[in-house]
GUNU-448431 format. One record per residue (C-alpha): chain; y, x, z. Coordinates in nm, 2 decimals, padded with zeros to 4 digits. Example, Ala and Ser with C-alpha at 12.3 -4.5 7.8 and 13.67 -1.06 7.14 Angstrom:
BEGIN
<"A", <-00.45, 01.23, 00.78>>,
<"A", <-00.11, 01.37, 00.71>>,
! end
This chain:
BEGIN
<"A", <08.01, -09.65, -03.15>>,
<"A", <07.98, -09.34, -02.93>>,
<"A", <07.91, -09.53, -02.60>>,
<"A", <07.63, -09.74, -02.76>>,
<"A", <07.47, -09.43, -02.92>>,
<"A", <07.48, -09.27, -02.57>>,
<"A", <07.31, -09.56, -02.42>>,
<"A", <07.05, -09.56, -02.70>>,
<"A", <06.98, -09.19, -02.63>>,
<"A", <06.94, -09.26, -02.26>>,
<"A", <06.69, -09.54, -02.33>>,
<"A", <06.50, -09.34, -02.58>>,
<"A", <06.48, -09.04, -02.35>>,
<"A", <06.34, -09.26, -02.07>>,
<"A", <06.08, -09.41, -02.31>>,
<"A", <05.97, -09.07, -02.42>>,
<"A", <05.93, -08.95, -02.06>>,
<"A", <05.74, -09.26, -01.96>>,
<"A", <05.50, -09.25, -02.27>>,
<"A", <05.45, -08.87, -02.23>>,
<"A", <05.34, -08.92, -01.86>>,
<"A", <05.11, -09.20, -01.96>>,
<"A", <04.96, -08.99, -02.24>>,
<"A", <04.90, -08.71, -02.00>>,
<"A", <04.64, -08.92, -01.82>>,
<"A", <04.45, -09.03, -02.13>>,
<"A", <04.18, -08.84, -02.31>>,
<"A", <04.30, -08.70, -02.64>>,
<"A", <03.96, -08.60, -02.79>>,
<"A", <03.61, -08.71, -02.71>>,
<"A", <03.25, -08.59, -02.80>>,
<"A", <02.96, -08.84, -02.75>>,
<"A", <02.58, -08.78, -02.77>>,
<"A", <02.37, -09.10, -02.78>>,
<"A", <02.00, -09.07, -02.71>>,
<"A", <01.72, -09.31, -02.61>>,
<"A", <01.75, -09.21, -02.25>>,
<"A", <02.13, -09.25, -02.22>>,
<"A", <02.47, -09.15, -02.34>>,
<"A", <02.64, -08.81, -02.27>>,
<"A", <03.02, -08.80, -02.31>>,
<"A", <03.28, -08.52, -02.28>>,
<"A", <03.63, -08.66, -02.27>>,
<"A", <03.92, -08.40, -02.30>>,
<"A", <04.26, -08.48, -02.17>>,
<"A", <04.56, -08.25, -02.16>>,
<"A", <04.50, -08.14, -01.80>>,
<"A", <04.14, -08.25, -01.71>>,
<"A", <03.80, -08.30, -01.88>>,
<"A", <03.55, -08.56, -01.78>>,
<"A", <03.17, -08.53, -01.82>>,
<"A", <02.96, -08.85, -01.79>>,
<"A", <02.58, -08.91, -01.85>>,
<"A", <02.41, -09.24, -01.82>>,
<"A", <02.05, -09.11, -01.83>>,
<"A", <01.81, -09.12, -01.54>>,
<"A", <02.00, -08.84, -01.38>>,
<"A", <02.34, -09.01, -01.41>>,
<"A", <02.64, -08.78, -01.37>>,
<"A", <03.01, -08.83, -01.36>>,
<"A", <03.22, -08.52, -01.31>>,
<"A", <03.59, -08.43, -01.37>>,
<"A", <03.70, -08.07, -01.42>>,
<"A", <04.02, -07.88, -01.47>>,
<"A", <04.02, -07.63, -01.75>>,
<"A", <04.00, -07.35, -01.50>>,
<"A", <03.67, -07.49, -01.36>>,
<"A", <03.50, -07.65, -01.66>>,
<"A", <03.15, -07.47, -01.70>>,
<"A", <03.05, -07.28, -02.02>>,
<"A", <03.33, -07.41, -02.24>>,
<"A", <03.59, -07.12, -02.27>>,
<"A", <03.68, -07.22, -02.63>>,
<"A", <03.77, -07.58, -02.55>>,
<"A", <03.95, -07.47, -02.23>>,
<"A", <04.17, -07.23, -02.43>>,
<"A", <04.25, -07.49, -02.70>>,
<"A", <04.35, -07.75, -02.45>>,
<"A", <04.56, -07.51, -02.24>>,
<"A", <04.76, -07.43, -02.55>>,
<"A", <04.82, -07.80, -02.61>>,
<"A", <04.90, -07.84, -02.24>>,
<"A", <05.17, -07.57, -02.26>>,
<"A", <05.35, -07.74, -02.56>>,
<"A", <05.33, -08.08, -02.39>>,
<"A", <05.50, -07.95, -02.07>>,
<"A", <05.78, -07.80, -02.29>>,
<"A", <05.82, -08.13, -02.47>>,
<"A", <05.84, -08.32, -02.14>>,
<"A", <06.10, -08.08, -02.00>>,
<"A", <06.31, -08.12, -02.32>>,
<"A", <06.28, -08.50, -02.30>>,
<"A", <06.40, -08.50, -01.94>>,
<"A", <06.69, -08.28, -02.04>>,
<"A", <06.78, -08.50, -02.33>>,
<"A", <06.78, -08.80, -02.10>>,
<"A", <07.02, -08.63, -01.86>>,
<"A", <07.25, -08.51, -02.15>>,
<"A", <07.25, -08.87, -02.29>>,
<"A", <07.37, -08.99, -01.95>>,
<"A", <07.65, -08.72, -01.96>>,
<"A", <07.74, -08.84, -02.30>>,
<"A", <07.80, -09.20, -02.17>>,
<"A", <07.98, -09.12, -01.85>>,
<"A", <08.13, -08.77, -01.91>>,
<"A", <08.22, -08.80, -02.28>>,
<"A", <07.99, -08.50, -02.36>>,
<"A", <07.92, -08.43, -02.72>>,
<"A", <07.60, -08.62, -02.83>>,
<"A", <07.49, -08.31, -03.02>>,
<"A", <07.35, -08.15, -02.70>>,
<"A", <07.13, -08.45, -02.62>>,
<"A", <07.02, -08.47, -02.98>>,
<"A", <06.91, -08.11, -02.98>>,
<"A", <06.71, -08.16, -02.66>>,
<"A", <06.53, -08.47, -02.79>>,
<"A", <06.47, -08.28, -03.12>>,
<"A", <06.31, -08.00, -02.92>>,
<"A", <06.09, -08.25, -02.74>>,
<"A", <05.99, -08.41, -03.07>>,
<"A", <05.90, -08.07, -03.23>>,
<"A", <05.70, -07.95, -02.92>>,
<"A", <05.49, -08.26, -02.87>>,
<"A", <05.41, -08.31, -03.24>>,
<"A", <05.30, -07.94, -03.25>>,
<"A", <05.08, -07.99, -02.95>>,
<"A", <04.91, -08.29, -03.12>>,
<"A", <04.87, -08.15, -03.47>>,
<"A", <04.77, -07.81, -03.35>>,
<"A", <04.46, -07.96, -03.19>>,
<"A", <04.33, -08.05, -03.54>>,
<"A", <04.31, -07.68, -03.61>>,
<"A", <04.21, -07.54, -03.27>>,
<"A", <03.94, -07.79, -03.16>>,
<"A", <03.68, -07.75, -03.44>>,
<"A", <03.63, -07.37, -03.39>>,
<"A", <03.61, -07.42, -03.02>>,
<"A", <03.32, -07.68, -03.02>>,
<"A", <03.05, -07.42, -03.04>>,
<"A", <03.03, -07.45, -02.66>>,
<"A", <02.92, -07.82, -02.66>>,
<"A", <02.56, -07.93, -02.60>>,
<"A", <02.30, -07.95, -02.89>>,
<"A", <02.54, -07.78, -03.13>>,
<"A", <02.33, -07.47, -03.11>>,
<"A", <02.63, -07.24, -03.13>>,
<"A", <02.76, -07.39, -03.45>>,
<"A", <03.11, -07.53, -03.42>>,
<"A", <03.20, -07.86, -03.58>>,
<"A", <03.35, -07.85, -03.92>>,
<"A", <03.61, -08.13, -03.87>>,
<"A", <03.84, -08.27, -03.61>>,
<"A", <03.68, -08.61, -03.64>>,
<"A", <03.33, -08.72, -03.76>>,
<"A", <02.97, -08.77, -03.65>>,
<"A", <02.60, -08.77, -03.76>>,
<"A", <02.27, -08.94, -03.69>>,
<"A", <01.92, -08.80, -03.68>>,
<"A", <01.67, -08.89, -03.95>>,
<"A", <01.47, -09.12, -03.72>>,
<"A", <01.79, -09.28, -03.59>>,
<"A", <01.72, -09.20, -03.23>>,
<"A", <02.00, -08.95, -03.18>>,
<"A", <02.36, -09.01, -03.27>>,
<"A", <02.65, -08.77, -03.22>>,
<"A", <03.02, -08.86, -03.28>>,
<"A", <03.35, -08.70, -03.20>>,
<"A", <03.72, -08.75, -03.27>>,
<"A", <04.07, -08.83, -03.14>>,
<"A", <04.12, -09.10, -02.88>>,
<"A", <04.42, -09.29, -02.74>>,
<"A", <04.59, -09.00, -02.58>>,
<"A", <04.62, -08.81, -02.92>>,
<"A", <04.78, -09.11, -03.09>>,
<"A", <05.02, -09.15, -02.80>>,
<"A", <05.13, -08.79, -02.85>>,
<"A", <05.22, -08.87, -03.21>>,
<"A", <05.40, -09.18, -03.11>>,
<"A", <05.60, -09.00, -02.84>>,
<"A", <05.71, -08.73, -03.09>>,
<"A", <05.83, -08.99, -03.34>>,
<"A", <06.03, -09.18, -03.08>>,
<"A", <06.19, -08.85, -02.96>>,
<"A", <06.28, -08.77, -03.32>>,
<"A", <06.44, -09.11, -03.37>>,
<"A", <06.65, -09.07, -03.06>>,
<"A", <06.76, -08.72, -03.17>>,
<"A", <06.89, -08.86, -03.50>>,
<"A", <07.08, -09.13, -03.33>>,
<"A", <07.25, -08.90, -03.08>>,
<"A", <07.34, -08.65, -03.35>>,
<"A", <07.60, -08.89, -03.50>>,
<"A", <07.79, -08.94, -03.17>>,
<"A", <08.06, -08.67, -03.24>>,
<"A", <08.11, -08.80, -03.59>>,
<"A", <08.15, -09.16, -03.47>>,
<"A", <08.38, -09.05, -03.19>>,
<"A", <08.60, -08.86, -03.44>>,
<"A", <08.60, -09.16, -03.68>>,
<"A", <08.70, -09.40, -03.40>>,
<"A", <08.98, -09.16, -03.29>>,
<"A", <09.11, -09.16, -03.65>>,
<"A", <09.11, -09.54, -03.66>>,
<"A", <09.30, -09.57, -03.33>>,
<"A", <09.55, -09.30, -03.44>>,
<"A", <09.61, -09.48, -03.78>>,
<"A", <09.66, -09.82, -03.60>>,
<"A", <09.91, -09.66, -03.36>>,
<"A", <10.10, -09.51, -03.65>>,
<"A", <10.12, -09.85, -03.81>>,
<"A", <10.26, -10.01, -03.50>>,
<"A", <10.53, -09.75, -03.44>>,
<"A", <10.83, -09.81, -03.67>>,
<"A", <10.97, -09.50, -03.84>>,
<"A", <11.28, -09.36, -03.68>>,
<"A", <11.61, -09.46, -03.83>>,
<"A", <11.77, -09.21, -04.07>>,
<"A", <12.01, -08.97, -03.90>>,
<"A", <12.36, -09.05, -04.02>>,
<"A", <12.56, -08.76, -04.15>>,
<"A", <12.84, -08.67, -03.92>>,
<"A", <13.15, -08.61, -04.12>>,
<"A", <13.29, -08.26, -04.07>>,
<"A", <13.67, -08.26, -04.03>>,
<"A", <13.85, -08.07, -04.30>>,
<"A", <13.98, -07.72, -04.24>>,
<"A", <14.35, -07.72, -04.16>>,
<"A", <14.57, -07.63, -04.46>>,
<"A", <14.90, -07.47, -04.35>>,
<"A", <15.16, -07.48, -04.64>>,
<"A", <15.47, -07.33, -04.47>>,
<"A", <15.54, -07.14, -04.15>>,
<"A", <15.89, -07.10, -03.99>>,
<"A", <15.97, -06.87, -03.70>>,
<"A", <16.31, -06.98, -03.55>>,
<"A", <16.51, -06.83, -03.27>>,
<"A", <16.67, -07.03, -02.98>>,
<"A", <17.00, -07.03, -03.16>>,
<"A", <16.85, -07.20, -03.46>>,
<"A", <16.85, -06.89, -03.68>>,
<"A", <16.55, -06.84, -03.91>>,
<"A", <16.37, -06.53, -03.81>>,
<"A", <16.10, -06.55, -04.08>>,
<"A", <15.96, -06.80, -04.33>>,
<"A", <15.62, -06.76, -04.51>>,
<"A", <15.45, -06.98, -04.76>>,
<"A", <15.08, -07.03, -04.86>>,
<"A", <15.18, -07.00, -05.24>>,
<"A", <15.45, -06.84, -05.45>>,
<"A", <15.76, -07.05, -05.48>>,
<"A", <15.99, -07.12, -05.77>>,
<"A", <16.37, -07.14, -05.74>>,
<"A", <16.34, -07.52, -05.70>>,
<"A", <16.09, -07.48, -05.43>>,
<"A", <16.32, -07.24, -05.25>>,
<"A", <16.60, -07.50, -05.25>>,
<"A", <16.36, -07.75, -05.10>>,
<"A", <16.24, -07.50, -04.84>>,
<"A", <16.61, -07.42, -04.76>>,
<"A", <16.66, -07.79, -04.68>>,
<"A", <16.35, -07.78, -04.46>>,
<"A", <16.48, -07.48, -04.27>>,
<"A", <16.81, -07.66, -04.21>>,
<"A", <16.64, -07.97, -04.08>>,
<"A", <16.39, -07.78, -03.87>>,
<"A", <16.67, -07.57, -03.72>>,
<"A", <16.88, -07.87, -03.62>>,
<"A", <16.57, -08.04, -03.48>>,
<"A", <16.49, -07.73, -03.27>>,
<"A", <16.83, -07.71, -03.12>>,
<"A", <16.82, -08.07, -03.02>>,
<"A", <16.46, -08.12, -02.92>>,
<"A", <16.38, -07.79, -02.74>>,
<"A", <16.70, -07.71, -02.56>>,
<"A", <16.53, -07.80, -02.23>>,
<"A", <16.16, -07.85, -02.33>>,
<"A", <16.01, -07.51, -02.31>>,
<"A", <15.63, -07.49, -02.38>>,
<"A", <15.61, -07.83, -02.55>>,
<"A", <15.46, -07.93, -02.89>>,
<"A", <15.62, -08.17, -03.13>>,
<"A", <15.48, -08.33, -03.44>>,
<"A", <15.69, -08.48, -03.72>>,
<"A", <15.54, -08.67, -04.01>>,
<"A", <15.70, -08.64, -04.36>>,
<"A", <15.50, -08.85, -04.60>>,
<"A", <15.17, -08.69, -04.65>>,
<"A", <15.28, -08.37, -04.46>>,
<"A", <15.32, -08.30, -04.09>>,
<"A", <15.54, -08.05, -03.91>>,
<"A", <15.37, -07.90, -03.60>>,
<"A", <15.63, -07.74, -03.39>>,
<"A", <15.56, -07.52, -03.08>>,
<"A", <15.82, -07.38, -02.84>>,
<"A", <15.77, -07.09, -02.60>>,
<"A", <16.05, -06.92, -02.40>>,
<"A", <16.31, -07.02, -02.67>>,
<"A", <16.10, -06.90, -02.97>>,
<"A", <15.99, -07.18, -03.20>>,
<"A", <15.71, -07.16, -03.46>>,
<"A", <15.69, -07.46, -03.70>>,
<"A", <15.41, -07.52, -03.96>>,
<"A", <15.40, -07.76, -04.24>>,
<"A", <15.04, -07.89, -04.26>>,
<"A", <14.89, -08.10, -04.55>>,
<"A", <14.56, -08.18, -04.39>>,
<"A", <14.33, -08.09, -04.10>>,
<"A", <14.32, -08.15, -03.72>>,
<"A", <14.65, -08.11, -03.53>>,
<"A", <14.47, -07.95, -03.24>>,
<"A", <14.33, -07.67, -03.45>>,
<"A", <14.68, -07.59, -03.58>>,
<"A", <14.84, -07.60, -03.23>>,
<"A", <14.58, -07.34, -03.11>>,
<"A", <14.67, -07.11, -03.40>>,
<"A", <15.05, -07.15, -03.35>>,
<"A", <15.02, -07.07, -02.97>>,
<"A", <14.81, -06.77, -03.05>>,
<"A", <15.08, -06.65, -03.30>>,
<"A", <15.36, -06.70, -03.03>>,
<"A", <15.16, -06.49, -02.78>>,
<"A", <15.11, -06.21, -03.04>>,
<"A", <15.48, -06.21, -03.13>>,
<"A", <15.59, -06.18, -02.76>>,
<"A", <15.34, -05.91, -02.70>>,
<"A", <15.46, -05.71, -03.00>>,
<"A", <15.84, -05.77, -03.00>>,
<"A", <15.91, -05.86, -02.63>>,
<"A", <16.27, -05.92, -02.53>>,
<"A", <16.41, -05.87, -02.88>>,
<"A", <16.31, -06.23, -02.97>>,
<"A", <16.51, -06.39, -02.69>>,
<"A", <16.84, -06.26, -02.81>>,
<"A", <16.77, -06.22, -03.17>>,
<"A", <17.08, -06.17, -03.39>>,
<"A", <16.94, -06.10, -03.73>>,
<"A", <16.80, -05.75, -03.70>>,
<"A", <16.47, -05.69, -03.89>>,
<"A", <16.14, -05.71, -03.71>>,
<"A", <15.89, -05.48, -03.88>>,
<"A", <15.54, -05.61, -03.94>>,
<"A", <15.62, -05.97, -03.85>>,
<"A", <15.47, -06.07, -04.19>>,
<"A", <15.13, -05.93, -04.08>>,
<"A", <15.14, -06.13, -03.76>>,
<"A", <15.22, -06.46, -03.94>>,
<"A", <14.97, -06.40, -04.22>>,
<"A", <14.68, -06.43, -03.97>>,
<"A", <14.73, -06.80, -03.98>>,
<"A", <14.58, -06.80, -04.33>>,
<"A", <14.28, -06.59, -04.24>>,
<"A", <13.94, -06.77, -04.24>>,
<"A", <13.85, -06.69, -03.88>>,
<"A", <13.95, -06.91, -03.60>>,
<"A", <14.21, -06.76, -03.36>>,
<"A", <14.14, -06.88, -03.00>>,
<"A", <14.43, -07.02, -02.79>>,
<"A", <14.62, -06.77, -02.57>>,
<"A", <14.55, -06.76, -02.20>>,
<"A", <14.77, -06.98, -01.98>>,
<"A", <14.93, -06.86, -01.66>>,
! end
């Protein structure tokens, strides 16, 4: 889990810093000359070198690499290791802080992993580079007679056994290797935090999707059919038929039927609309309906086979408004004279566009 990995990086970063500080106080390489009169030792740490001698003139000195006498080669080699060690320590401290941010600020673990990886690389380079830089620099040491050692670790003994010289890595050098390996392990652990976080988010998202039921299917809302107007009658106040139009061509038999419709509608108009100006009536005849609109004595009746009544009423009122606008007072006292163009006004009822209702006073 991301939080556990963040805590792991935080612990590893702390261990790396603690071990590095401890390693800084330990000698990393040592040269020892054993003679009958005593033992001379040069112990080289990352920041100081210690010279001890147990002979009659016993000495015990500690030097920095700026003050160590007559050893410029060793001082240069140890300063280089010192520089890489400081870089590794800074990177380890940064990795610890970034691990803390990963735990509490949800920062990507990649940043902490990169810092710990930098610490690992720097401190391992500091330790392993000493294997290459120390042997050429040992020509400054006593009784070497200007000849550097050929190896990083070794020793020899004089033929009579009275003199013994030995050299090699000590605890501090091995600690540097250990610190580098621990930092590398911490870097690999932090590197996986973003991937684990993404995987956990995918699992949570999948579980949430399982819990939420799918939305119910949207029911299809039935669309009301378009009104179908079969016949249209325009009737004057007197009951006389001004104009009749049909949706289809009629046979002689159909004309007889329509003639009967005209008679029925005319009688109904005289009785129903004598004092009901502006009203709408609907009469059902089997599967058909008569929609009748009255306005100022002029009646428009439509025989409808299907569709919404309201849509038909809007169209009929619109037709009445258009007729009054075009023919005016001639409709109120109509006595059979022809009205030119009335077919065009009525035919609009069969057009595909919707005619809006006329404005009301």
